[in-house]
C-alpha positions in Angstrom: 35.6 121.6 133.6 38.5 120.2 135.4 40.3 116.9 134.8 40.2 114.3 137.4 43.3 113.0 139.0 43.4 109.9 137.0 43.3 111.9 133.7 46.3 113.9 134.9 48.1 110.6 135.7 47.3 109.2 132.2 48.8 112.3 130.5 51.9 112.2 132.6 52.3 108.4 131.9 51.7 108.8 128.1 54.4 111.7 128.0 56.8 109.5 129.9 56.0 106.5 127.7 57.4 108.4 124.6 60.9 108.8 125.9 61.8 105.1 126.0 60.4 104.7 122.5 62.6 107.5 121.4 65.6 106.0 123.2 64.8 102.6 121.6 64.6 104.1 118.1 67.8 106.0 118.5 69.6 102.9 119.8 68.3 100.9 117.0 69.5 103.5 114.5 72.9 103.6 116.1 73.2 99.8 116.0 72.2 99.7 112.3 74.7 102.5 111.5 77.5 100.8 113.3 76.6 97.4 111.6 76.7 99.0 108.3 80.0 100.7 108.9 81.5 97.3 110.2 80.3 95.7 107.0 81.8 98.3 105.0 85.1 97.9 106.6 85.0 94.2 106.4 84.4 94.3 102.6 86.9 97.0 102.0 89.8 95.9 104.2 89.2 92.1 104.8 87.3 90.6 101.8 88.6 92.8 98.9 91.6 94.7 100.2 93.5 96.9 97.6 90.4 96.8 95.2 88.5 99.8 94.6 89.0 103.1 92.8 92.8 103.0 92.6 93.0 105.0 89.6 90.8 107.7 91.3 93.1 107.8 94.2 96.1 108.1 92.1 94.7 111.0 90.2 93.6 112.8 93.6 97.2 112.2 94.8 98.8 113.5 91.6 96.4 116.5 91.6 97.2 117.3 95.2 101.0 117.3 94.5 100.4 119.4 91.3 98.4 121.9 93.3 101.0 122.1 96.1 103.7 122.7 93.4 101.8 125.2 91.1 98.8 126.4 93.1 95.2 126.7 91.8 96.3 129.1 89.0 98.7 126.7 87.5 96.8 123.5 88.0 95.0 122.9 84.7 98.1 123.9 82.6 100.2 121.4 84.5 97.9 118.5 85.7 97.4 116.7 82.5 94.0 115.3 82.5 91.7 117.0 85.1 87.9 116.6 84.9 86.9 118.2 88.2 85.6 121.6 88.9 87.7 123.9 91.1 85.8 123.5 94.3 87.2 120.1 95.2 90.6 121.1 94.0 90.9 123.7 96.9 90.5 120.7 99.3 93.2 118.8 97.3 95.4 121.9 97.4 95.2 121.9 101.2 96.0 118.2 101.3 98.9 118.7 99.0 100.4 121.5 101.1 100.0 119.3 104.1 101.6 116.6 102.4 104.6 118.8 101.7 104.7 119.9 105.3 104.7 116.3 106.7 107.0 114.8 103.9 110.2 115.2 105.8 108.8 113.1 108.7 
């Protein structure tokens, strides 16, 4: 049994109708994500600047400097309070080394 030319046209039309829907959904998702990001920046930097997790950021900065000075092997002995596992500390170690590298600038 063979399909009539009208059936073939319908199949092609239905397949091409899917692309605009996918683009529309992707565009809507991109707009939603950008709107959420804009809202986040508005709250963080306009409505409530300076508020947030200041103690966390101070701890991370101190830990990065301690790691740059003593390395991972000497971190827990010299850091004082540190309640993070070693995985994230490798990231902070790299940040501390970069901080030492760019400090003279």
